[in-house]
C-alpha positions in Angstrom: 122.1 124.2 -3.7 120.4 123.9 -7.3 118.3 127.1 -6.4 121.7 129.2 -5.4 123.1 128.1 -8.6 120.1 129.3 -10.8 120.4 132.6 -9.1 124.5 132.9 -9.5 124.7 131.1 -12.9 121.4 130.8 -14.6 122.9 128.8 -17.5 124.7 126.4 -15.4 121.8 126.1 -13.2 119.4 125.5 -16.4 121.8 122.7 -17.4 122.1 121.1 -13.7 118.2 120.9 -13.7 118.2 119.3 -17.3 120.5 116.6 -16.2 118.5 116.0 -12.9 115.3 115.7 -15.1 116.7 113.4 -17.7 118.3 111.4 -14.8 115.1 111.0 -12.9 113.3 110.2 -16.3 115.4 107.5 -17.2 115.4 106.1 -13.7 111.6 106.0 -13.1 111.0 104.9 -16.8 113.2 101.8 -16.1 110.9 100.9 -13.2 107.9 101.1 -15.3 109.7 99.0 -18.2 110.9 96.4 -15.8 107.5 96.1 -14.3 105.7 95.6 -17.4 108.2 93.2 -18.8 107.5 91.2 -15.3 104.0 91.1 -15.6 102.5 94.4 -14.3 101.6 97.0 -17.1 99.9 99.5 -14.5 102.7 102.2 -14.9 103.0 101.7 -18.6 99.5 102.3 -19.0 99.8 105.5 -17.1 102.4 106.7 -19.6 105.3 105.9 -17.3 107.7 104.4 -19.6 108.7 107.7 -20.9 111.8 109.4 -20.1 110.0 112.8 -20.2 110.8 114.2 -16.7 107.5 115.7 -16.6 105.8 112.6 -16.4 107.9 111.6 -13.2 108.3 115.0 -11.2 107.4 114.5 -7.5 106.8 117.9 -5.8 108.7 117.2 -2.5 111.4 115.3 -4.3 111.9 118.2 -6.6 111.9 120.8 -3.8 114.7 118.8 -2.3 116.7 118.7 -5.2 116.5 122.4 -5.6 117.1 123.1 -2.0 119.2 120.5 -0.6 120.8 118.8 -3.9 119.2 115.6 -3.5 115.7 113.8 -4.1 113.6 111.6 -5.9 110.9 111.4 -8.6 107.3 110.5 -8.4 107.0 106.6 -7.2 105.9 104.3 -10.1 103.0 102.2 -9.1 103.6 98.7 -9.1 100.5 95.9 -8.5 102.9 93.3 -7.0 99.9 90.7 -7.4 100.6 90.9 -11.1 104.1 90.1 -11.1 105.5 86.8 -11.9 107.3 86.1 -8.6 107.6 87.6 -5.2 111.2 88.6 -5.7 110.3 90.5 -9.0 109.4 93.6 -7.0 113.5 93.8 -6.0 114.0 93.4 -10.0 111.7 96.4 -10.5 113.1 98.3 -7.8 117.0 97.9 -8.9 116.0 98.6 -12.4 116.0 102.3 -11.6 119.6 102.5 -10.2 120.8 99.9 -13.0 119.6 102.2 -15.6 121.4 105.2 -14.0 124.6 103.4 -13.9 124.0 102.2 -17.7 123.5 105.9 -18.4 126.5 107.0 -17.0 128.6 104.3 -18.6 127.4 105.3 -21.9 128.2 108.8 -21.2 131.7 108.0 -19.8 132.4 106.3 -23.4 131.6 109.7 -24.8 133.5 111.6 -22.4 136.4 109.5 -23.5 135.8 109.7 -27.3 135.0 113.5 -27.5 138.2 115.4 -25.7 136.5 119.0 -25.8 136.8 120.7 -22.5 133.1 122.3 -23.0 131.7 118.8 -23.9 133.3 117.1 -21.1 132.2 119.4 -18.7 128.5 119.1 -19.6 129.2 115.2 -19.8 130.6 115.1 -16.2 127.8 116.6 -14.7 125.3 114.3 -16.5 127.5 111.5 -15.2 127.8 112.9 -11.8 123.8 113.2 -11.4 123.2 109.7 -12.7 125.7 108.1 -10.3 124.4 110.4 -7.3 120.8 109.3 -8.0 122.0 105.6 -8.3 123.7 105.5 -5.0 121.3 107.6 -3.2 118.4 105.3 -4.1 120.3 102.3 -3.2 120.1 103.5 0.5 117.8 100.8 2.3 115.2 103.2 3.5 111.5 103.4 2.4 110.6 104.5 -0.1 114.2 104.4 -1.8 114.7 101.5 -4.0 117.3 100.0 -2.0 114.6 99.5 0.7 113.1 96.7 -1.4 116.1 94.6 -0.6 114.9 94.5 2.8 112.0 92.5 1.8 114.5 89.5 1.4 116.0 90.1 4.9 113.8 91.3 7.3 110.4 89.7 8.6 107.4 91.1 6.9 106.0 92.9 9.9 109.4 94.7 10.4 109.3 95.7 6.8 105.7 97.0 6.6 106.7 99.1 10.0 109.7 100.7 8.0 107.3 101.6 5.2 104.8 102.9 7.5 107.3 105.4 8.9 109.1 105.9 5.7 108.5 109.8 5.6 110.1 110.3 9.2 112.9 108.0 8.0 113.5 110.0 5.1 113.4 113.4 7.3 116.2 111.9 9.7 118.2 110.8 6.4 117.8 114.3 5.3 119.1 115.6 8.3 122.0 113.3 8.3 123.2 114.6 5.1 122.8 118.1 6.3 124.8 117.7 9.7 128.3 117.5 8.4 129.9 115.7 11.6 127.9 112.5 10.7 129.5 112.5 7.2 126.8 110.6 5.2 126.9 113.1 2.4 130.5 113.1 2.4 130.2 109.1 2.1 127.9 109.3 -0.9 130.2 111.9 -2.6 133.0 109.9 -2.2 131.4 106.9 -3.7 130.2 109.0 -6.9 133.7 110.2 -7.1 135.3 106.9 -7.1 132.8 105.6 -9.7 133.1 108.6 -11.9 136.9 108.3 -11.8 136.4 104.5 -12.6 134.0 105.2 -15.7 136.0 108.2 -17.2 139.4 107.2 -16.6 140.0 103.4 -16.1 137.3 101.6 -17.7 137.1 103.0 -21.0 140.9 104.3 -21.3 142.0 104.5 -24.8 
């Protein structure tokens, strides 16, 4: 997808990669920042509180972005023993998607205030990427952020088993996105579209 765009329209492809990189940088930096505020400075000491995408790139996640249109950044290390409570890991996990939502809202304000076609096209792309990254990471499958919510719901042995087979679950998720009849990709895009319209047209209408 992105790879094809780079070949067909290099300028748009580079802008798309920049949007992905910044969205991932913001997402992962938010994880590191939240972990530090909640008692674990591990990621901060490793330089992961920066939004520089180069500090957060994951090889597999980046390749999936290039060829499949979705992916993830390098997981932020969190020592749960240093967090203030057992539920803080959920807060750390949700900080990533929350940061993408906040970014999308700020960009949505700019979108409404700057009615220039070229600027709005770029802002639309950045908003779309941030919302996509947010919704995708909320899917409750390890190692995605939404899986941390399962810690509050399912027994610990069940959660540990899900984590152990997380790689295979991601492969299944990838296949579900690629098989059109299952419609998972369509549902995700529909959710992104609803949020995009709400942010750019309803919430901040002048």
